[in-house]
N, C-alpha and C positions, 0 to 999 in steps of 0.2 A: 461622963458622956451623956448627952441628952438624946431624946428620941429623934430630933432632926439630924444630929450628927450621926447617929446610927443609920438612918435612912439614906444619908448621903455616901456611905461607904460603898465600895464596889465589892461584890462577891463573885466568886467563880464557881461554876457548876461542878460538883464532885461526883454525883451519880444518883441513880434511883434504886430503890429496893421494893419489890412487890411484897405485900403482906396479904393476909387472908381476905380482908375486906377493903383494901385500898392500897396505898403506897406511901413511901417516905422518899423525900427528895432532899439531898444535902447540898449546901452552899458554904463556902469557906472564904474567910478574909485573912490573908497571910500577914498583913501588917499588924493586926491586933490579935491574931490567933483566935478568932471567933468562928464557930460553926453554927449555922442555922439549919435546923431540920424542919422541913414543912411536912406535916403528917396529915394525910387525907384518908378518911375512913368512912365507909358507908355504914349508917346506923338506920333504925326504923324511920326516923323523921327526915332523912336525907343525908347529904354529904356534910361531914364535920371536918373542918379545916383548923389545925392548930399549929403552933410553932413551938420548937424546943431550942433554946439557946445553950450552947456548950462553951465554956470558958475555963481554962485551968482545971480540967477534969471534973468540973461541976456542971450539972444540968439545971436549967431554969425553965419553967413553963410559962412564967409571966414576965413580960418585958420590964415591968416595974421592979421586980426583984433582981433581974439581970443588971439593970443600970445601977 
C-alpha cells in the first residue's frame, strides 16, 4: 500500500479520549482493519499532533514503517 492509497481510504470516527494535556481521537477502516489514532498534546512550544497506526495488534508511529 502506498501513501496515496492510504489517503484515499475512508475511515469512520470511533471516539475521543481526553488525556491530561490533550486528547486522542480514533478512526477505523473496517475493510483493512486499520485504526488511526490522532494524538494531540500541549507541550511548552505549543500543540504537538502525531498519528499512531494500529494493524494486527502492532502500533506504528511512523507512516513509513506502517506501510
